[in-house]
ZAMARGU-4260 file (C-alpha; in steps of 0.2 Angstrom, whole numbers, plus 5000, padded with zeros to 4 digits):
<rodrens>
0) 5572/5359/5009 | 5564/5358/5026 | 5547/5365/5029 | 5549/5383/5036 | 5532/5383/5044
5) 5536/5367/5053 | 5552/5374/5061 | 5542/5389/5067 | 5529/5378/5075 | 5543/5367/5083
10) 5551/5383/5090 | 5535/5390/5097 | 5531/5373/5105 | 5548/5373/5114 | 5545/5391/5119
15) 5528/5386/5127 | 5536/5372/5136 | 5549/5383/5143 | 5536/5396/5149 | 5526/5382/5158
20) 5542/5375/5166 | 5546/5393/5172 | 5529/5396/5179 | 5529/5379/5188 | 5546/5384/5195
25) 5539/5401/5201 | 5524/5392/5208 | 5534/5379/5218 | 5545/5393/5224 | 5530/5403/5230
30) 5523/5388/5239 | 5540/5384/5247 | 5541/5402/5253 | 5524/5402/5260 | 5527/5385/5269
35) 5543/5392/5275 | 5534/5407/5282 | 5521/5396/5289 | 5534/5385/5298 | 5542/5401/5304
40) 5526/5408/5311 | 5519/5392/5318 | 5536/5389/5325 | 5536/5406/5333 | 5518/5403/5339
45) 5523/5387/5346 | 5538/5393/5355 | 5528/5408/5361 | 5515/5397/5368 | 5528/5386/5377
50) 5537/5401/5385 | 5520/5410/5390 | 5512/5394/5397 | 5527/5388/5406 | 5534/5405/5411
55) 5531/5416/5426 | 5513/5421/5430 | 5506/5432/5417 | 5494/5438/5430 | 5498/5438/5448
60) 5482/5433/5458 | 5490/5440/5474 | 5493/5457/5467 | 5477/5457/5457 | 5467/5455/5473
65) 5475/5471/5480 | 5473/5480/5463 | 5455/5475/5462 | 5442/5488/5466 | 5436/5484/5483
70) 5423/5492/5495 | 5431/5502/5509 | 5424/5502/5527 | 5423/5516/5540 | 5421/5510/5558
75) 5418/5520/5574 | 5416/5516/5593 | 5399/5518/5600 | 5394/5524/5617 | 5398/5507/5625
80) 5415/5506/5617 | 5410/5493/5604 | 5416/5495/5586 | 5403/5497/5574 | 5402/5498/5555
85) 5399/5516/5551 | 5398/5517/5532 | 5404/5508/5516 | 5412/5518/5502 | 5413/5512/5484
90) 5413/5518/5466 | 5405/5509/5452 | 5412/5492/5458 | 5405/5487/5475 | 5416/5472/5480
95) 5420/5464/5496 | 5433/5451/5495 | 5429/5435/5505 | 5441/5420/5507 | 5436/5404/5499
100) 5433/5395/5515 | 5419/5407/5519 | 5410/5403/5503 | 5398/5388/5504 | 5403/5373/5494
105) 5386/5373/5485 | 5389/5391/5479 | 5405/5385/5471 | 5396/5370/5464 | 5383/5381/5456
110) 5395/5392/5446 | 5405/5377/5441 | 5390/5367/5435 | 5383/5382/5425 | 5399/5390/5419
115) 5413/5376/5418 | 5407/5358/5422 | 5425/5351/5419 | 5433/5365/5429 | 5442/5353/5441
120) 5448/5342/5426 | 5455/5354/5413 | 5471/5364/5413 | 5463/5380/5409 | 5455/5377/5393
125) 5441/5364/5390 | 5446/5359/5372 | 5430/5348/5371 | 5419/5363/5374 | 5429/5374/5363
130) 5427/5362/5348 | 5409/5359/5352 | 5406/5378/5351 | 5416/5379/5335 | 5405/5366/5326
135) 5388/5373/5335 | 5385/5358/5344 | 5385/5366/5362 | 5373/5379/5368 | 5386/5385/5381
140) 5400/5398/5379 | 5417/5390/5376 | 5426/5400/5390 | 5431/5391/5406 | 5430/5399/5423
145) 5449/5402/5421 | 5447/5411/5405 | 5433/5421/5412 | 5444/5426/5426 | 5458/5432/5414
150) 5444/5443/5406 | 5438/5450/5422 | 5456/5454/5427 | 5462/5461/5411 | 5446/5470/5406
155) 5448/5464/5388 | 5433/5456/5380 | 5434/5462/5362 | 5429/5448/5349 | 5446/5445/5340
160) 5457/5430/5337 | 5472/5439/5345 | 5462/5442/5361 | 5456/5425/5361 | 5473/5418/5358
165) 5481/5428/5373 | 5466/5423/5384 | 5470/5405/5381 | 5488/5406/5384 | 5485/5417/5400
170) 5473/5403/5406 | 5485/5389/5403 | 5498/5400/5412 | 5487/5403/5427 | 5483/5385/5429
175) 5502/5381/5429 | 5506/5394/5443 | 5491/5393/5454 | 5479/5380/5462 | 5461/5378/5457
180) 5456/5385/5474 | 5465/5401/5471 | 5458/5403/5454 | 5440/5399/5459 | 5442/5411/5474
185) 5448/5425/5463 | 5434/5421/5450 | 5420/5422/5463 | 5427/5439/5470 | 5428/5447/5453
190) 5413/5441/5443 | 5400/5455/5440 | 5383/5450/5446 | 5372/5465/5443 | 5367/5480/5453
195) 5385/5486/5454 | 5390/5470/5464 | 5407/5462/5460 | 5409/5446/5468 | 5397/5434/5478
200) 5399/5444/5495 | 5390/5460/5490 | 5378/5450/5478 | 5373/5440/5493 | 5371/5456/5503
205) 5362/5466/5490 | 5349/5452/5485 | 5347/5443/5501 | 5353/5454/5514 | 5365/5441/5521
210) 5384/5436/5519 | 5389/5424/5506 | 5393/5412/5520 | 5374/5410/5523 | 5368/5406/5505
215) 5359/5391/5503 | 5358/5380/5487 | 5343/5389/5480 | 5351/5406/5483 | 5367/5401/5476
220) 5359/5396/5460 | 5350/5413/5459 | 5367/5422/5460 | 5376/5410/5448 | 5362/5413/5436
225) 5366/5431/5434 | 5383/5428/5427 | 5379/5425/5409 | 5371/5442/5406 | 5370/5453/5422
230) 5357/5465/5415 | 5346/5452/5409 | 5346/5440/5423 | 5348/5450/5439 | 5333/5446/5450
235) 5327/5464/5456 | 5321/5469/5438 | 5320/5452/5429 | 5315/5439/5440 | 5306/5428/5428
240) 5322/5427/5418 | 5333/5424/5433 | 5320/5410/5439 | 5322/5401/5422 | 5341/5402/5423
245) 5341/5397/5441 | 5331/5381/5437 | 5343/5377/5423 | 5357/5378/5435 | 5349/5367/5448
250) 5346/5355/5434 | 5364/5354/5429 | 5369/5352/5447 | 5358/5337/5449 | 5363/5330/5432
255) 5382/5332/5436 | 5379/5324/5453 | 5384/5340/5463 | 5367/5339/5473 | 5356/5325/5478
260) 5338/5323/5472 | 5332/5328/5489 | 5343/5344/5489 | 5337/5348/5472 | 5318/5346/5477
265) 5321/5357/5492 | 5330/5371/5481 | 5316/5371/5468 | 5303/5373/5482 | 5312/5386/5492
270) 5303/5402/5494 | 5315/5415/5489 | 5313/5432/5497 | 5324/5447/5490 | 5328/5463/5499
275) 5317/5472/5488 | 5302/5462/5493 | 5288/5469/5504 | 5289/5454/5516 | 5308/5455/5517
280) 5314/5454/5535 | 5332/5459/5538 | 5343/5446/5548 | 5348/5451/5566 | 5365/5455/5560
285) 5359/5467/5546 | 5346/5474/5558 | 5359/5478/5571 | 5370/5486/5557 | 5356/5496/5551
290) 5352/5502/5569 | 5370/5506/5573 | 5371/5517/5558 | 5355/5525/5561 | 5360/5529/5579
295) 5376/5536/5573 | 5368/5548/5561 | 5354/5561/5561 | 5352/5560/5543 | 5348/5543/5534
300) 5349/5550/5516 | 5367/5557/5516 | 5383/5554/5526 | 5387/5566/5540 | 5400/5580/5539
305) 5411/5570/5549 | 5412/5556/5536 | 5415/5570/5523 | 5429/5576/5533 | 5437/5558/5535
310) 5436/5556/5517 | 5445/5572/5514 | 5457/5569/5528 | 5462/5551/5522 | 5464/5557/5503
315) 5476/5571/5510 | 5486/5559/5521 | 5488/5546/5507 | 5496/5560/5497 | 5506/5568/5511
320) 5512/5552/5520 | 5512/5539/5505 | 5516/5549/5490 | 5499/5546/5481 | 5492/5557/5468
325) 5475/5566/5472 | 5467/5553/5459 | 5476/5539/5466 | 5471/5543/5484 | 5453/5545/5479
330) 5453/5528/5470 | 5460/5520/5485 | 5447/5526/5497 | 5433/5521/5485 | 5440/5506/5478
335) 5455/5501/5488 | 5447/5490/5501 | 5453/5501/5516 | 5448/5498/5534 | 5446/5516/5541
340) 5445/5517/5560 | 5437/5534/5563 | 5440/5545/5578 | 5422/5552/5579 | 5413/5553/5595
345) 5396/5547/5589 | 5386/5554/5603 | 5394/5572/5602 | 5393/5571/5583 | 5374/5567/5584
350) 5371/5581/5596 | 5380/5593/5585 | 5371/5588/5570 | 5354/5590/5578 | 5357/5607/5584
355) 5363/5612/5567 | 5349/5604/5557 | 5336/5611/5569 | 5345/5628/5570 | 5343/5628/5589
360) 5345/5646/5596 | 5348/5653/5579 | 5347/5672/5577 | 5343/5671/5558 | 5337/5655/5551
365) 5345/5660/5534 | 5362/5663/5542 | 5375/5649/5540 | 5387/5642/5553 | 5401/5629/5556
370) 5409/5621/5572 | 5423/5610/5575 | 5425/5601/5592 | 5442/5593/5597 | 5451/5585/5612
375) 5468/5592/5617 | 5478/5579/5607 | 5471/5583/5590 | 5457/5571/5589 | 5442/5579/5580
380) 5427/5572/5589 | 5414/5581/5580 | 5412/5593/5565 | 5398/5601/5556 | 5399/5613/5541
385) 5382/5618/5537 | 5366/5625/5546 | 5350/5615/5540 | 5347/5598/5532 | 5363/5592/5522
390) 5359/5591/5504 | 5372/5579/5497 | 5388/5569/5501 | 5405/5579/5501 | 5396/5596/5500
395) 5405/5611/5506 | 5411/5609/5523 | 5412/5626/5530 | 5421/5620/5546 | 5437/5613/5536
400) 5436/5621/5519 | 5429/5638/5520 | 5441/5651/5528 | 5433/5666/5535 | 5441/5682/5542
405) 5443/5678/5561 | 5442/5695/5569 | 5448/5697/5586 | 5451/5678/5589 | 5467/5681/5580
410) 5474/5692/5594 | 5480/5678/5606 | 5489/5669/5592 | 5498/5685/5585 | 5500/5697/5600
415) 5497/5690/5617 | 5504/5672/5617 | 5520/5678/5607 | 5522/5693/5618 | 5521/5683/5634
420) 5532/5669/5627 | 5546/5681/5622 | 5544/5691/5638 | 5539/5707/5630 | 5523/5708/5640
425) 5515/5699/5656 | 5497/5699/5663 | 5499/5716/5671 | 5509/5725/5658 | 5502/5742/5655
430) 5499/5747/5637 | 5492/5763/5630 | 5474/5761/5624 | 5476/5772/5609 | 5478/5770/5590
435) 5495/5770/5582 | 5501/5780/5566 | 5500/5768/5552 | 5500/5772/5534 | 5498/5790/5538
440) 5483/5789/5549 | 5478/5783/5566 | 5473/5765/5566 | 5465/5754/5572 | 5449/5759/5581
445) 5441/5749/5594 | 5425/5740/5592 | 5416/5754/5599 | 5422/5765/5585 | 5434/5776/5595
450) 5453/5777/5594 | 5454/5772/5612 | 5453/5780/5629 | 5471/5787/5629 | 5475/5779/5645
455) 5485/5764/5650 | 5477/5747/5652 | 5483/5730/5658 | 5486/5716/5645 | 5472/5706/5655
460) 5459/5720/5653 | 5464/5723/5635 | 5461/5705/5630 | 5445/5703/5640 | 5438/5718/5632
465) 5444/5714/5615 | 5453/5731/5613 | 5461/5733/5595 | 5473/5746/5600 | 5483/5737/5613
470) 5488/5722/5602 | 5492/5733/5588 | 5505/5741/5599 | 5511/5724/5605 | 5513/5718/5587
475) 5520/5734/5579 | 5530/5741/5593 | 5536/5726/5603 | 5536/5710/5593 | 5537/5716/5574
480) 5525/5709/5562 | 5538/5696/5556 | 5539/5688/5573 | 5520/5689/5575 | 5517/5681/5558
485) 5530/5667/5561 | 5520/5662/5576 | 5504/5662/5567 | 5511/5652/5552 | 5524/5641/5560
490) 5519/5639/5578 | 5500/5639/5577 | 5500/5631/5559 | 5487/5642/5552 | 5486/5635/5534
495) 5477/5648/5524 | 5490/5662/5525 | 5497/5672/5510 | 5514/5677/5515 | 5515/5693/5504
500) 5499/5700/5511 | 5495/5693/5528 | 5512/5698/5535 | 5506/5716/5540 | 5498/5724/5555
505) 5480/5724/5549 | 5478/5705/5547 | 5489/5701/5562 | 5479/5713/5573 | 5461/5712/5568
510) 5461/5697/5557 | 5457/5705/5541 | 5467/5692/5531 | 5466/5688/5513 | 5456/5672/5515
515) 5454/5670/5533 | 5454/5655/5545 | 5444/5639/5546 | 5435/5633/5561 | 5447/5618/5561
520) 5463/5627/5561 | 5457/5639/5574 | 5452/5625/5585 | 5468/5616/5584 | 5478/5632/5588
525) 5468/5637/5603 | 5470/5618/5610 | 5488/5623/5614 | 5482/5634/5628 | 5473/5620/5637
530) 5487/5606/5634 | 5502/5614/5640 | 5508/5623/5624 | 5507/5608/5612 | 5501/5609/5594
535) 5493/5593/5588 | 5488/5591/5569 | 5469/5588/5569 | 5465/5570/5564 | 5449/5561/5560
540) 5454/5543/5561 | 5465/5532/5572 | 5472/5521/5559 | 5470/5515/5541 | 5472/5497/5536
545) 5474/5491/5517 | 5463/5475/5511 | 5476/5464/5518 | 5476/5471/5536 | 5492/5481/5534
550) 5492/5497/5544 | 5495/5512/5531 | 5494/5527/5543 | 5493/5527/5561 | 5487/5541/5572
555) 5485/5531/5588 | 5500/5539/5597 | 5499/5557/5591 | 5516/5567/5593 | 5513/5585/5598
560) 5525/5599/5594 | 5529/5611/5609 | 5525/5628/5601 | 5525/5638/5617 | 5531/5634/5634
565) 5520/5627/5647 | 5522/5642/5658 | 5515/5653/5643 | 5501/5641/5640 | 5496/5642/5658
570) 5496/5661/5658 | 5486/5661/5642 | 5474/5649/5649 | 5470/5660/5665 | 5470/5676/5654
575) 5457/5668/5642 | 5446/5663/5657 | 5444/5681/5662 | 5435/5683/5645 | 5421/5673/5652
580) 5422/5678/5671 | 5425/5697/5671 | 5410/5707/5671 | 5417/5717/5655 | 5423/5701/5646
585) 5416/5698/5629 | 5413/5680/5633 | 5404/5682/5650 | 5387/5676/5642 | 5394/5661/5633
590) 5403/5652/5648 | 5399/5633/5647 | 5388/5628/5662 | 5397/5622/5677 | 5414/5621/5669
595) 5428/5633/5668 | 5429/5640/5651 | 5443/5650/5642 | 5437/5659/5626 | 5439/5673/5614
600) 5426/5681/5604 | 5428/5689/5586 | 5419/5701/5575 | 5425/5707/5558 | 5422/5724/5549
605) 5404/5728/5546 | 5399/5714/5557 | 5400/5702/5543 | 5407/5687/5553 | 5405/5682/5571
610) 5417/5670/5580 | 5418/5661/5597 | 5432/5649/5601 | 5437/5642/5618 | 5438/5626/5628
615) 5434/5617/5645 | 5444/5604/5654 | 5436/5592/5641 | 5435/5599/5624 | 5440/5614/5614
620) 5429/5621/5599 | 5427/5635/5587 | 5411/5642/5580 | 5409/5654/5565 | 5392/5662/5561
625) 5388/5673/5546 | 5382/5672/5528 | 5390/5664/5512 | 5388/5680/5504 | 5394/5692/5517
630) 5381/5704/5524 | 5379/5714/5541 | 5374/5704/5556 | 5362/5715/5566 | 5364/5711/5584
635) 5371/5717/5600 | 5376/5700/5605 | 5387/5686/5598 | 5377/5673/5589 | 5392/5662/5587
640) 5394/5663/5606 | 5376/5658/5608 | 5378/5643/5596 | 5395/5638/5605 | 5386/5639/5622
645) 5371/5628/5615 | 5383/5615/5608 | 5395/5614/5623 | 5382/5614/5636 | 5373/5599/5627
650) 5390/5590/5625 | 5395/5592/5643 | 5378/5588/5651 | 5380/5574/5663 | 5400/5574/5662
655) 5408/5573/5679 | 5416/5589/5686 | 5434/5591/5679 | 5447/5605/5681 | 5460/5611/5670
660) 5477/5602/5671 | 5490/5616/5673 | 5507/5609/5667 | 5518/5624/5669 | 5526/5633/5683
665) 5516/5649/5682 | 5512/5658/5699 | 5498/5668/5705 | 5503/5685/5713 | 5495/5701/5718
670) 5499/5715/5707 | 5497/5734/5710 | 5483/5740/5698 | 5492/5757/5697 | 5509/5751/5690
675) 5506/5733/5685 | 5521/5728/5696 | 5520/5715/5710 | 5510/5722/5724 | 5519/5729/5740
680) 5513/5734/5756 | 5511/5752/5750 | 5499/5748/5736 | 5482/5753/5739 | 5473/5743/5725
685) 5478/5726/5720 | 5472/5712/5709 | 5477/5694/5705 | 5487/5690/5690 | 5497/5674/5683
690) 5515/5675/5679 | 5529/5664/5672 | 5539/5659/5687 | 5555/5665/5680 | 5548/5681/5673
695) 5540/5690/5688 | 5538/5709/5687 | 5548/5720/5699 | 5539/5724/5716 | 5530/5741/5716
700) 5538/5755/5725 | 5538/5774/5726 | 5520/5778/5722 | 5516/5796/5717 | 5500/5797/5727
705) 5486/5807/5719 | 5470/5800/5728 | 5454/5801/5719 | 5438/5791/5718 | 5440/5781/5701
710) 5424/5775/5695 | 5432/5771/5678 | 5447/5761/5683 | 5447/5746/5672 | 5454/5735/5686
715) 5440/5739/5698 | 5428/5728/5688 | 5440/5713/5687 | 5431/5698/5695 | 5447/5694/5703
720) 5450/5711/5711 | 5455/5710/5729 | 5457/5728/5733 | 5447/5733/5749 | 5446/5751/5744
725) 5438/5760/5730 | 5452/5773/5730 | 5465/5769/5717 | 5483/5775/5716 | 5488/5783/5699
730) 5506/5785/5695 | 5515/5795/5682 | 5521/5783/5669 | 5530/5786/5652 | 5516/5782/5640
735) 5521/5775/5623 | 5514/5790/5612 | 5518/5789/5593
</rodrens>
C-alpha cells in the first residue's frame, strides 16, 4: 500500500506551488497595472506639456503690462502754461513702466549675469542649471529670468512640485510666443527691488534720484543685487550686504565677458551716492520737479485739497462713465498707471490755501470754512475744505463732501430764477412783505425777527434785502413747491436733496434742508447766472489717459445744459449785482475790489451757518463758514462774506479789467416805483430795472395820487434810483393777503 503520509506531503507541496504561482500572477498583474497607469499619467503629462508649451500664450505680456500695478501721475499747467508733474499716486507697488530701449544695455547685462547667464541661449528653462541645483553643485537658484517673470506675474511662489511644473511649462510657453526682448522688458518692469519699488525705473529714482536710462554699470549692479532678497540687499538699510552682492555681480559680468576689465575697474571704484546720503545732490531734472511741486503747494507734507478732490472726482467718473466698481476705480487711480491732466489753477489754489492755512481775516480761529472757485464752464480752478493746516491725505473736504444748510442762498435757485423764467414775476413785481399761513401759523419770519412790514416791496428789494416773506409767497402762491423743487434738483442739479423731505416750503424758502448743500454744488448752480443760463458739471481734470496713452475720459470740450433762458440769466445777473451795490444789499461790504460782483448771502437758524456766494466776470465762488458741531456765530456781519472778499480780492489782484458778457435780450427800462409797471410821463418816482424783452410789464397809468414825504420807501435807497423828487406816489393795489 502506498505510504499515506507521503501522499499528504505531496499534496501540500502541490498546494504551495499553486499559491506561489497565484501570488506571482497577482504581483505581475499589479506591476502591469502600475506600469499602465504610469504610461497613462506620463502620456497625459507629455501631451499636456506639448499642448501647453506650443499653445496660445498662457500669459499675455501685453495685457499683463496693463494689469500690473503702475504708478499714476497727476499733471498741471504752471503760470507760464508749461505742463509740470504735480504728484504721483501709488499703493504698495510703486511702478513706472519703461520701454526696453530706455533701459541701458549694461543694466540688462547686470541682471542677466547675476540671475540667468544663459538667458539668450535657453528656451525658457536652463536645464543645466536646474540639474546643477538638484545635485547641489550650483550655488545659484534654478529659476531663469523667464521663470521668475512667470512667478512675478502670477504671484505664485509656493514650494510645491505642481507649482514648479506649471512654472516650467509657462516659461517654455512664453519663450514660444514672445521674443527675448519682450520677456526681459517685462521682467525689468515687474521685479521687486525693495522700498516699495517694482521695476528698475522707480528703483533708479528711489535709490539714485535719476531715471533708469541714466544708470551706469556700478549703479546697475547695485539694483540687480537687490533681486535675490530685497529686504536683505536693499542699500538704504543694508549697504554692506548690497556691496558684497554688487561686487559679485560685477565679477560675473567680467567673467562672462559682458564688460571689459577697464569698465570693471571703473565700476568697482565708482563712488556711489544714494538719495539718503548727506552729500546727495539731486539732478537738475529732479530739482526742477521738486521746485515745481513745492511752488504748486503750500504744504510739503500732505497733498492739497485739490488733489484730494481730483482723486474723488476720477473715482466717481470711472464708475459713472466706464462702469467700474468703487474698488476697481480706486485700484485704477493708485495702480493703473493713469495720466491725469488736472484743471487746477496752481496760482489760485496756492493763494486759497495760504489764506485758509493762515486763517486770514478770520472771525474765530476755531471756526471752520470751505470755498470752491470755478470758471463759467465747470472748471474747478481751486478748492479748499478746511481752515488751518491739513492733517492728512484724503481727509474730510468740507467744500465737496460736507453739505450744510444754505440759508438764503437757496432763494435765487428756488424762487427768483424760476419765477422770472416762468414769467410769474419780474424785476419790479410787487409782493407783500408779510408771512403766510403755513401749518396753522404765520411763517416765515424775516431775519430781523418780524413777520414783515405788511407793505408791498419789489422783487429786487426783496432779493437785495434777503427777505424771507417774499420768496415764501412766490414759491407757495405763484410757483408751487413741486416746480420750485424741480428747478433745484433737475435744473440746478443740487445733489444732496431728499425728495420726501426737501420738497416743502421751509427747505425751499430758507434752506432748512435735510442735509444741506455743498460749496461745490452751490458754486456750479450760481455759475449759470453769469454764463447765459448754462449748467456745467464741475470737473477737476481735463482728461485721463491709461498707461498706453489711450484717452479714457475727456472734459476738454464741456457741454453745458441750458437750464434757464439767456434772458432770465441776464435779469438774474443784474438783480444779484444789486446785492452788492444797493445801500441796503446784504453783500454791499463784500464786493470784489474793482470788479462788478453778483452775489447772495445766507444765514441759517440760530446763526449756525454763514454763506456767501457770487461771481465776477472771471470767476464764481461759494464760501461757507461755521463749526463742525453747529453753534451760534455771534457777529453782526457775515464772516463768510469776509473770507469770500479776501479770497476773491487776492485772486483778482493784477487781473485786467473785464465786464460781464450779457448773452440774452434783456432790456433796461425805467419803472414806476409805486406800481412796478414801466414808467410813464405821469410817474413821479422811477428806478431802473431789467426785463426779458418779450415779457415787459405794462406801462403805468391812472395813479391815485396821495402825496406824502416817504422816508421809508424801499425804492428811495436803490442805488439805481433816478427819481428827482423825494415825494413818491402810492397806489391802491390788491394785496395778496392770506
